[in-house]
Backbone atoms as SQL, in Angstrom:
CREATE TABLE atoms (id INTEGER PRIMARY KEY, chain TEXT, resi INTEGER, resn TEXT, atom TEXT, x REAL, y REAL, z REAL);
INSERT INTO atoms VALUES
  (1, 'A', 1, 'MET', 'N', 77.258, 83.959, 103.865),
  (2, 'A', 1, 'MET', 'CA', 76.342, 84.850, 103.243),
  (3, 'A', 1, 'MET', 'C', 75.059, 84.163, 102.775),
  (4, 'A', 2, 'ALA', 'N', 75.204, 82.970, 102.304),
  (5, 'A', 2, 'ALA', 'CA', 74.033, 82.226, 101.869),
  (6, 'A', 2, 'ALA', 'C', 73.099, 81.983, 103.038),
  (7, 'A', 3, 'ASN', 'N', 73.677, 81.763, 104.205),
  (8, 'A', 3, 'ASN', 'CA', 72.873, 81.567, 105.400),
  (9, 'A', 3, 'ASN', 'C', 72.098, 82.825, 105.764),
  (10, 'A', 4, 'GLU', 'N', 72.700, 83.964, 105.603),
  (11, 'A', 4, 'GLU', 'CA', 72.033, 85.221, 105.936),
  (12, 'A', 4, 'GLU', 'C', 70.857, 85.475, 105.008),
  (13, 'A', 5, 'ASN', 'N', 70.971, 85.128, 103.718),
  (14, 'A', 5, 'ASN', 'CA', 69.870, 85.318, 102.780),
  (15, 'A', 5, 'ASN', 'C', 68.703, 84.394, 103.112),
  (16, 'A', 6, 'GLN', 'N', 69.003, 83.166, 103.471),
  (17, 'A', 6, 'GLN', 'CA', 67.943, 82.224, 103.816),
  (18, 'A', 6, 'GLN', 'C', 67.234, 82.639, 105.100),
  (19, 'A', 7, 'VAL', 'N', 68.010, 83.116, 106.051),
  (20, 'A', 7, 'VAL', 'CA', 67.425, 83.557, 107.311),
  (21, 'A', 7, 'VAL', 'C', 66.554, 84.773, 107.067),
  (22, 'A', 8, 'GLY', 'N', 66.995, 85.644, 106.199),
  (23, 'A', 8, 'GLY', 'CA', 66.229, 86.846, 105.894),
  (24, 'A', 8, 'GLY', 'C', 64.937, 86.525, 105.159),
  (25, 'A', 9, 'GLN', 'N', 64.934, 85.489, 104.329),
  (26, 'A', 9, 'GLN', 'CA', 63.746, 85.140, 103.559),
  (27, 'A', 9, 'GLN', 'C', 62.782, 84.265, 104.370),
  (28, 'A', 10, 'GLY', 'N', 63.286, 83.564, 105.333),
  (29, 'A', 10, 'GLY', 'CA', 62.465, 82.644, 106.118),
  (30, 'A', 10, 'GLY', 'C', 61.280, 83.311, 106.770),
  (31, 'A', 11, 'PRO', 'N', 61.472, 84.351, 107.539),
  (32, 'A', 11, 'PRO', 'CA', 60.329, 84.992, 108.186),
  (33, 'A', 11, 'PRO', 'C', 59.362, 85.620, 107.192),
  (34, 'A', 12, 'ALA', 'N', 59.835, 86.063, 106.035),
  (35, 'A', 12, 'ALA', 'CA', 58.944, 86.676, 105.043),
  (36, 'A', 12, 'ALA', 'C', 58.031, 85.633, 104.406),
  (37, 'A', 13, 'VAL', 'N', 58.479, 84.412, 104.276),
  (38, 'A', 13, 'VAL', 'CA', 57.687, 83.356, 103.650),
  (39, 'A', 13, 'VAL', 'C', 56.643, 82.825, 104.625),
  (40, 'A', 14, 'ARG', 'N', 56.961, 82.755, 105.861),
  (41, 'A', 14, 'ARG', 'CA', 56.048, 82.191, 106.848),
  (42, 'A', 14, 'ARG', 'C', 54.728, 82.951, 106.962),
  (43, 'A', 15, 'PRO', 'N', 54.708, 84.248, 107.056),
  (44, 'A', 15, 'PRO', 'CA', 53.417, 84.945, 107.128),
  (45, 'A', 15, 'PRO', 'C', 52.581, 84.750, 105.874),
  (46, 'A', 16, 'GLN', 'N', 53.223, 84.666, 104.726),
  (47, 'A', 16, 'GLN', 'CA', 52.482, 84.435, 103.476),
  (48, 'A', 16, 'GLN', 'C', 51.833, 83.056, 103.500),
  (49, 'A', 17, 'ALA', 'N', 52.577, 82.059, 103.951),
  (50, 'A', 17, 'ALA', 'CA', 52.026, 80.711, 104.021),
  (51, 'A', 17, 'ALA', 'C', 50.883, 80.653, 105.029),
  (52, 'A', 18, 'GLN', 'N', 51.058, 81.359, 106.139),
  (53, 'A', 18, 'GLN', 'CA', 50.002, 81.375, 107.153),
  (54, 'A', 18, 'GLN', 'C', 48.764, 82.080, 106.603),
  (55, 'A', 19, 'GLU', 'N', 48.940, 83.157, 105.874),
  (56, 'A', 19, 'GLU', 'CA', 47.797, 83.862, 105.283),
  (57, 'A', 19, 'GLU', 'C', 47.084, 82.977, 104.277),
  (58, 'A', 20, 'LYS', 'N', 47.853, 82.245, 103.453),
  (59, 'A', 20, 'LYS', 'CA', 47.245, 81.342, 102.475),
  (60, 'A', 20, 'LYS', 'C', 46.490, 80.219, 103.181),
  (61, 'A', 21, 'ALA', 'N', 47.069, 79.700, 104.247),
  (62, 'A', 21, 'ALA', 'CA', 46.401, 78.640, 105.000),
  (63, 'A', 21, 'ALA', 'C', 45.101, 79.153, 105.615),
  (64, 'A', 22, 'GLU', 'N', 45.140, 80.348, 106.191),
  (65, 'A', 22, 'GLU', 'CA', 43.934, 80.928, 106.775),
  (66, 'A', 22, 'GLU', 'C', 42.899, 81.214, 105.697),
  (67, 'A', 23, 'SER', 'N', 43.368, 81.690, 104.551),
  (68, 'A', 23, 'SER', 'CA', 42.459, 81.957, 103.432),
  (69, 'A', 23, 'SER', 'C', 41.816, 80.661, 102.951),
  (70, 'A', 24, 'GLY', 'N', 42.636, 79.609, 102.864),
  (71, 'A', 24, 'GLY', 'CA', 42.101, 78.307, 102.448),
  (72, 'A', 24, 'GLY', 'C', 41.093, 77.768, 103.442),
  (73, 'A', 25, 'ALA', 'N', 41.390, 77.935, 104.721),
  (74, 'A', 25, 'ALA', 'CA', 40.463, 77.468, 105.753),
  (75, 'A', 25, 'ALA', 'C', 39.160, 78.253, 105.702),
  (76, 'A', 26, 'THR', 'N', 39.259, 79.547, 105.504),
  (77, 'A', 26, 'THR', 'CA', 38.058, 80.385, 105.396),
  (78, 'A', 26, 'THR', 'C', 37.237, 79.977, 104.176),
  (79, 'A', 27, 'HIS', 'N', 37.921, 79.765, 103.066),
  (80, 'A', 27, 'HIS', 'CA', 37.235, 79.354, 101.836),
  (81, 'A', 27, 'HIS', 'C', 36.560, 77.993, 102.021),
  (82, 'A', 28, 'ALA', 'N', 37.255, 77.051, 102.656),
  (83, 'A', 28, 'ALA', 'CA', 36.692, 75.729, 102.890),
  (84, 'A', 28, 'ALA', 'C', 35.478, 75.821, 103.818),
  (85, 'A', 29, 'GLY', 'N', 35.563, 76.654, 104.830),
  (86, 'A', 29, 'GLY', 'CA', 34.430, 76.831, 105.736),
  (87, 'A', 29, 'GLY', 'C', 33.228, 77.419, 105.027),
  (88, 'A', 30, 'LYS', 'N', 33.489, 78.393, 104.164),
  (89, 'A', 30, 'LYS', 'CA', 32.400, 79.017, 103.409),
  (90, 'A', 30, 'LYS', 'C', 31.784, 78.018, 102.436),
  (91, 'A', 31, 'ALA', 'N', 32.639, 77.214, 101.782),
  (92, 'A', 31, 'ALA', 'CA', 32.135, 76.199, 100.859),
  (93, 'A', 31, 'ALA', 'C', 31.295, 75.163, 101.605),
  (94, 'A', 32, 'ALA', 'N', 31.728, 74.778, 102.786),
  (95, 'A', 32, 'ALA', 'CA', 30.959, 73.817, 103.590),
  (96, 'A', 32, 'ALA', 'C', 29.615, 74.408, 103.993),
  (97, 'A', 33, 'GLU', 'N', 29.595, 75.669, 104.358),
  (98, 'A', 33, 'GLU', 'CA', 28.345, 76.334, 104.731),
  (99, 'A', 33, 'GLU', 'C', 27.402, 76.431, 103.529),
  (100, 'A', 34, 'ASP', 'N', 27.950, 76.743, 102.354),
  (101, 'A', 34, 'ASP', 'CA', 27.129, 76.788, 101.146),
  (102, 'A', 34, 'ASP', 'C', 26.542, 75.416, 100.825),
  (103, 'A', 35, 'LEU', 'N', 27.369, 74.383, 100.975),
  (104, 'A', 35, 'LEU', 'CA', 26.904, 73.023, 100.723),
  (105, 'A', 35, 'LEU', 'C', 25.818, 72.631, 101.714),
  (106, 'A', 36, 'ARG', 'N', 26.000, 72.976, 102.975),
  (107, 'A', 36, 'ARG', 'CA', 25.006, 72.681, 104.008),
  (108, 'A', 36, 'ARG', 'C', 23.691, 73.394, 103.696),
  (109, 'A', 37, 'SER', 'N', 23.789, 74.621, 103.252),
  (110, 'A', 37, 'SER', 'CA', 22.599, 75.396, 102.920),
  (111, 'A', 37, 'SER', 'C', 21.866, 74.785, 101.724),
  (112, 'A', 38, 'ALA', 'N', 22.621, 74.408, 100.694),
  (113, 'A', 38, 'ALA', 'CA', 22.011, 73.802, 99.509),
  (114, 'A', 38, 'ALA', 'C', 21.368, 72.463, 99.859),
  (115, 'A', 39, 'ALA', 'N', 22.036, 71.675, 100.693),
  (116, 'A', 39, 'ALA', 'CA', 21.473, 70.384, 101.103),
  (117, 'A', 39, 'ALA', 'C', 20.190, 70.591, 101.904),
  (118, 'A', 40, 'GLY', 'N', 20.170, 71.597, 102.755),
  (119, 'A', 40, 'GLY', 'CA', 18.965, 71.886, 103.530),
  (120, 'A', 40, 'GLY', 'C', 17.806, 72.291, 102.641),
  (121, 'A', 41, 'ALA', 'N', 18.101, 73.094, 101.623),
  (122, 'A', 41, 'ALA', 'CA', 17.051, 73.517, 100.698),
  (123, 'A', 41, 'ALA', 'C', 16.506, 72.328, 99.917),
  (124, 'A', 42, 'MET', 'N', 17.396, 71.451, 99.472),
  (125, 'A', 42, 'MET', 'CA', 16.946, 70.264, 98.730),
  (126, 'A', 42, 'MET', 'C', 16.148, 69.338, 99.630),
  (127, 'A', 43, 'THR', 'N', 16.556, 69.212, 100.881),
  (128, 'A', 43, 'THR', 'CA', 15.829, 68.372, 101.822),
  (129, 'A', 43, 'THR', 'C', 14.417, 68.901, 102.028),
  (130, 'A', 44, 'ASP', 'N', 14.297, 70.202, 102.192),
  (131, 'A', 44, 'ASP', 'CA', 12.969, 70.801, 102.366),
  (132, 'A', 44, 'ASP', 'C', 12.104, 70.581, 101.130),
  (133, 'A', 45, 'GLU', 'N', 12.698, 70.716, 99.947),
  (134, 'A', 45, 'GLU', 'CA', 11.947, 70.526, 98.699),
  (135, 'A', 45, 'GLU', 'C', 11.440, 69.088, 98.592),
  (136, 'A', 46, 'TYR', 'N', 12.318, 68.120, 98.825),
  (137, 'A', 46, 'TYR', 'CA', 11.914, 66.717, 98.709),
  (138, 'A', 46, 'TYR', 'C', 10.951, 66.320, 99.820),
  (139, 'A', 47, 'LEU', 'N', 11.096, 66.902, 100.983),
  (140, 'A', 47, 'LEU', 'CA', 10.161, 66.622, 102.067),
  (141, 'A', 47, 'LEU', 'C', 8.764, 67.121, 101.700),
  (142, 'A', 48, 'GLY', 'N', 8.694, 68.296, 101.103),
  (143, 'A', 48, 'GLY', 'CA', 7.408, 68.822, 100.648),
  (144, 'A', 48, 'GLY', 'C', 6.773, 67.938, 99.585),
  (145, 'A', 49, 'ARG', 'N', 7.599, 67.462, 98.654),
  (146, 'A', 49, 'ARG', 'CA', 7.076, 66.563, 97.617),
  (147, 'A', 49, 'ARG', 'C', 6.565, 65.261, 98.233),
  (148, 'A', 50, 'ALA', 'N', 7.336, 64.703, 99.155),
  (149, 'A', 50, 'ALA', 'CA', 6.945, 63.443, 99.784),
  (150, 'A', 50, 'ALA', 'C', 5.644, 63.600, 100.556),
  (151, 'A', 51, 'GLU', 'N', 5.488, 64.717, 101.252),
  (152, 'A', 51, 'GLU', 'CA', 4.242, 64.955, 101.987),
  (153, 'A', 51, 'GLU', 'C', 3.062, 65.053, 101.028),
  (154, 'A', 52, 'GLY', 'N', 3.263, 65.708, 99.895),
  (155, 'A', 52, 'GLY', 'CA', 2.201, 65.816, 98.902),
  (156, 'A', 52, 'GLY', 'C', 1.814, 64.459, 98.335),
  (157, 'A', 53, 'ILE', 'N', 2.803, 63.639, 98.037),
  (158, 'A', 53, 'ILE', 'CA', 2.539, 62.296, 97.506),
  (159, 'A', 53, 'ILE', 'C', 1.830, 61.449, 98.559),
  (160, 'A', 54, 'TRP', 'N', 2.269, 61.560, 99.819),
  (161, 'A', 54, 'TRP', 'CA', 1.640, 60.793, 100.897),
  (162, 'A', 54, 'TRP', 'C', 0.178, 61.197, 101.067),
  (163, 'A', 55, 'ASP', 'N', -0.094, 62.492, 101.040),
  (164, 'A', 55, 'ASP', 'CA', -1.480, 62.960, 101.174),
  (165, 'A', 55, 'ASP', 'C', -2.335, 62.475, 100.015),
  (166, 'A', 56, 'ASP', 'N', -1.782, 62.509, 98.803),
  (167, 'A', 56, 'ASP', 'CA', -2.512, 62.040, 97.626),
  (168, 'A', 56, 'ASP', 'C', -2.818, 60.546, 97.732),
  (169, 'A', 57, 'ALA', 'N', -1.826, 59.762, 98.148),
  (170, 'A', 57, 'ALA', 'CA', -2.034, 58.318, 98.289),
  (171, 'A', 57, 'ALA', 'C', -3.081, 58.025, 99.356),
  (172, 'A', 58, 'ARG', 'N', -3.023, 58.744, 100.469),
  (173, 'A', 58, 'ARG', 'CA', -3.994, 58.535, 101.546),
  (174, 'A', 58, 'ARG', 'C', -5.408, 58.870, 101.067),
  (175, 'A', 59, 'ASP', 'N', -5.557, 59.940, 100.286),
  (176, 'A', 59, 'ASP', 'CA', -6.870, 60.299, 99.749),
  (177, 'A', 59, 'ASP', 'C', -7.380, 59.236, 98.784),
  (178, 'A', 60, 'ARG', 'N', -6.483, 58.703, 97.960),
  (179, 'A', 60, 'ARG', 'CA', -6.891, 57.671, 97.004),
  (180, 'A', 60, 'ARG', 'C', -7.341, 56.404, 97.725),
  (181, 'A', 61, 'VAL', 'N', -6.640, 56.017, 98.768),
  (182, 'A', 61, 'VAL', 'CA', -7.009, 54.817, 99.522),
  (183, 'A', 61, 'VAL', 'C', -8.362, 55.021, 100.194),
  (184, 'A', 62, 'ARG', 'N', -8.565, 56.180, 100.773),
  (185, 'A', 62, 'ARG', 'CA', -9.860, 56.449, 101.413),
  (186, 'A', 62, 'ARG', 'C', -10.990, 56.435, 100.384),
  (187, 'A', 63, 'SER', 'N', -10.738, 56.989, 99.209),
  (188, 'A', 63, 'SER', 'CA', -11.741, 56.987, 98.154),
  (189, 'A', 63, 'SER', 'C', -12.035, 55.556, 97.698),
  (190, 'A', 64, 'PHE', 'N', -10.968, 54.754, 97.517),
  (191, 'A', 64, 'PHE', 'CA', -11.145, 53.362, 97.120),
  (192, 'A', 64, 'PHE', 'C', -11.924, 52.593, 98.176),
  (193, 'A', 65, 'GLN', 'N', -11.621, 52.843, 99.443),
  (194, 'A', 65, 'GLN', 'CA', -12.324, 52.168, 100.529),
  (195, 'A', 65, 'GLN', 'C', -13.804, 52.539, 100.513),
  (196, 'A', 66, 'GLY', 'N', -14.096, 53.806, 100.336),
  (197, 'A', 66, 'GLY', 'CA', -15.493, 54.245, 100.284),
  (198, 'A', 66, 'GLY', 'C', -16.226, 53.652, 99.097),
  (199, 'A', 67, 'ASP', 'N', -15.564, 53.622, 97.935),
  (200, 'A', 67, 'ASP', 'CA', -16.189, 53.035, 96.748),
  (201, 'A', 67, 'ASP', 'C', -16.438, 51.540, 96.938),
  (202, 'A', 68, 'SER', 'N', -15.479, 50.864, 97.575),
  (203, 'A', 68, 'SER', 'CA', -15.625, 49.420, 97.822),
  (204, 'A', 68, 'SER', 'C', -16.796, 49.154, 98.746),
  (205, 'A', 69, 'GLU', 'N', -16.901, 49.914, 99.802),
  (206, 'A', 69, 'GLU', 'CA', -18.011, 49.737, 100.736),
  (207, 'A', 69, 'GLU', 'C', -19.349, 49.986, 100.052),
  (208, 'A', 70, 'GLN', 'N', -19.391, 50.993, 99.208),
  (209, 'A', 70, 'GLN', 'CA', -20.634, 51.293, 98.487),
  (210, 'A', 70, 'GLN', 'C', -20.985, 50.160, 97.537),
  (211, 'A', 71, 'TYR', 'N', -20.002, 49.604, 96.841),
  (212, 'A', 71, 'TYR', 'CA', -20.251, 48.504, 95.904),
  (213, 'A', 71, 'TYR', 'C', -20.765, 47.276, 96.653),
  (214, 'A', 72, 'VAL', 'N', -20.166, 46.975, 97.799),
  (215, 'A', 72, 'VAL', 'CA', -20.583, 45.808, 98.575),
  (216, 'A', 72, 'VAL', 'C', -22.011, 45.998, 99.078),
  (217, 'A', 73, 'ARG', 'N', -22.367, 47.204, 99.485),
  (218, 'A', 73, 'ARG', 'CA', -23.736, 47.463, 99.956),
  (219, 'A', 73, 'ARG', 'C', -24.748, 47.344, 98.810),
  (220, 'A', 74, 'GLU', 'N', -24.350, 47.747, 97.616),
  (221, 'A', 74, 'GLU', 'CA', -25.267, 47.689, 96.475),
  (222, 'A', 74, 'GLU', 'C', -25.329, 46.290, 95.857),
  (223, 'A', 75, 'ASN', 'N', -24.248, 45.527, 95.929),
  (224, 'A', 75, 'ASN', 'CA', -24.177, 44.210, 95.302),
  (225, 'A', 75, 'ASN', 'C', -23.599, 43.184, 96.286),
  (226, 'A', 76, 'PRO', 'N', -24.352, 42.829, 97.314),
  (227, 'A', 76, 'PRO', 'CA', -23.792, 41.924, 98.331),
  (228, 'A', 76, 'PRO', 'C', -23.504, 40.516, 97.792),
  (229, 'A', 77, 'THR', 'N', -24.348, 40.009, 96.921),
  (230, 'A', 77, 'THR', 'CA', -24.147, 38.659, 96.402),
  (231, 'A', 77, 'THR', 'C', -22.880, 38.585, 95.558),
  (232, 'A', 78, 'LYS', 'N', -22.698, 39.533, 94.662),
  (233, 'A', 78, 'LYS', 'CA', -21.496, 39.562, 93.827),
  (234, 'A', 78, 'LYS', 'C', -20.250, 39.703, 94.687),
  (235, 'A', 79, 'ALA', 'N', -20.333, 40.518, 95.725),
  (236, 'A', 79, 'ALA', 'CA', -19.189, 40.732, 96.603),
  (237, 'A', 79, 'ALA', 'C', -18.806, 39.446, 97.337),
  (238, 'A', 80, 'VAL', 'N', -19.805, 38.716, 97.807),
  (239, 'A', 80, 'VAL', 'CA', -19.532, 37.460, 98.523),
  (240, 'A', 80, 'VAL', 'C', -18.906, 36.445, 97.577),
  (241, 'A', 81, 'PHE', 'N', -19.462, 36.291, 96.385),
  (242, 'A', 81, 'PHE', 'CA', -18.902, 35.328, 95.433),
  (243, 'A', 81, 'PHE', 'C', -17.502, 35.745, 94.961),
  (244, 'A', 82, 'ALA', 'N', -17.277, 37.026, 94.802),
  (245, 'A', 82, 'ALA', 'CA', -15.939, 37.501, 94.414),
  (246, 'A', 82, 'ALA', 'C', -14.933, 37.210, 95.532),
  (247, 'A', 83, 'ALA', 'N', -15.340, 37.392, 96.786),
  (248, 'A', 83, 'ALA', 'CA', -14.452, 37.106, 97.913),
  (249, 'A', 83, 'ALA', 'C', -14.182, 35.607, 98.006),
  (250, 'A', 84, 'LEU', 'N', -15.209, 34.778, 97.787),
  (251, 'A', 84, 'LEU', 'CA', -15.017, 33.319, 97.796),
  (252, 'A', 84, 'LEU', 'C', -14.060, 32.894, 96.690),
  (253, 'A', 85, 'GLY', 'N', -14.243, 33.441, 95.500),
  (254, 'A', 85, 'GLY', 'CA', -13.363, 33.103, 94.364),
  (255, 'A', 85, 'GLY', 'C', -11.928, 33.514, 94.631),
  (256, 'A', 86, 'ALA', 'N', -11.749, 34.714, 95.157),
  (257, 'A', 86, 'ALA', 'CA', -10.387, 35.187, 95.452),
  (258, 'A', 86, 'ALA', 'C', -9.758, 34.329, 96.543),
  (259, 'A', 87, 'GLY', 'N', -10.526, 33.959, 97.551),
  (260, 'A', 87, 'GLY', 'CA', -10.011, 33.101, 98.618),
  (261, 'A', 87, 'GLY', 'C', -9.647, 31.722, 98.096),
  (262, 'A', 88, 'PHE', 'N', -10.483, 31.182, 97.211),
  (263, 'A', 88, 'PHE', 'CA', -10.184, 29.874, 96.627),
  (264, 'A', 88, 'PHE', 'C', -8.890, 29.922, 95.819),
  (265, 'A', 89, 'LEU', 'N', -8.730, 30.943, 94.993),
  (266, 'A', 89, 'LEU', 'CA', -7.513, 31.064, 94.182),
  (267, 'A', 89, 'LEU', 'C', -6.270, 31.250, 95.048),
  (268, 'A', 90, 'LEU', 'N', -6.369, 32.075, 96.068),
  (269, 'A', 90, 'LEU', 'CA', -5.227, 32.270, 96.964),
  (270, 'A', 90, 'LEU', 'C', -4.894, 30.991, 97.728),
  (271, 'A', 91, 'GLY', 'N', -5.924, 30.287, 98.192),
  (272, 'A', 91, 'GLY', 'CA', -5.684, 29.029, 98.904),
  (273, 'A', 91, 'GLY', 'C', -5.063, 28.000, 98.000),
  (274, 'A', 92, 'PHE', 'N', -5.541, 27.907, 96.776),
  (275, 'A', 92, 'PHE', 'CA', -4.986, 26.958, 95.817),
  (276, 'A', 92, 'PHE', 'C', -3.538, 27.304, 95.475),
  (277, 'A', 93, 'THR', 'N', -3.254, 28.585, 95.336),
  (278, 'A', 93, 'THR', 'CA', -1.900, 29.033, 94.989),
  (279, 'A', 93, 'THR', 'C', -0.924, 28.757, 96.115),
  (280, 'A', 94, 'PHE', 'N', -1.305, 29.072, 97.343),
  (281, 'A', 94, 'PHE', 'CA', -0.378, 28.923, 98.470),
  (282, 'A', 94, 'PHE', 'C', -0.308, 27.491, 98.985),
  (283, 'A', 95, 'ARG', 'N', -1.248, 26.646, 98.606),
  (284, 'A', 95, 'ARG', 'CA', -1.228, 25.266, 99.047),
  (285, 'A', 95, 'ARG', 'C', -0.097, 24.498, 98.375),
  (286, 'A', 96, 'ARG', 'N', 0.255, 24.897, 97.184),
  (287, 'A', 96, 'ARG', 'CA', 1.312, 24.210, 96.444),
  (288, 'A', 96, 'ARG', 'C', 2.603, 24.714, 96.900);
C-alpha cells in the first residue's frame, strides 16, 4: 500500500516541479533582459558624458594653441628665451 501512495503522488509532484523550473527559467531570463537593458542605458549615458568631456578638452587645447601662437607672435624674444630656459632645465634634469 505504501508503494501505491508513492506511485500516486509521483506524477503529481513532477508537473509542479517542472512548472516551478519553467517559472524560474522565465524569471531568470526576464531578470537578465532587465539587467542588459539597464547596462545599455548606463553605457549610453557614460558614452555621452565621455564625448562631452572629449569635445571640451579638444576645444581647450585648440584655444590654448591659438593663445600660444598669438603670444609668440606678439613677444618673439620672450618666447625664444622661455624656450631656451625650458630646454636648458630639461636637459640638465635628464642629463643626471
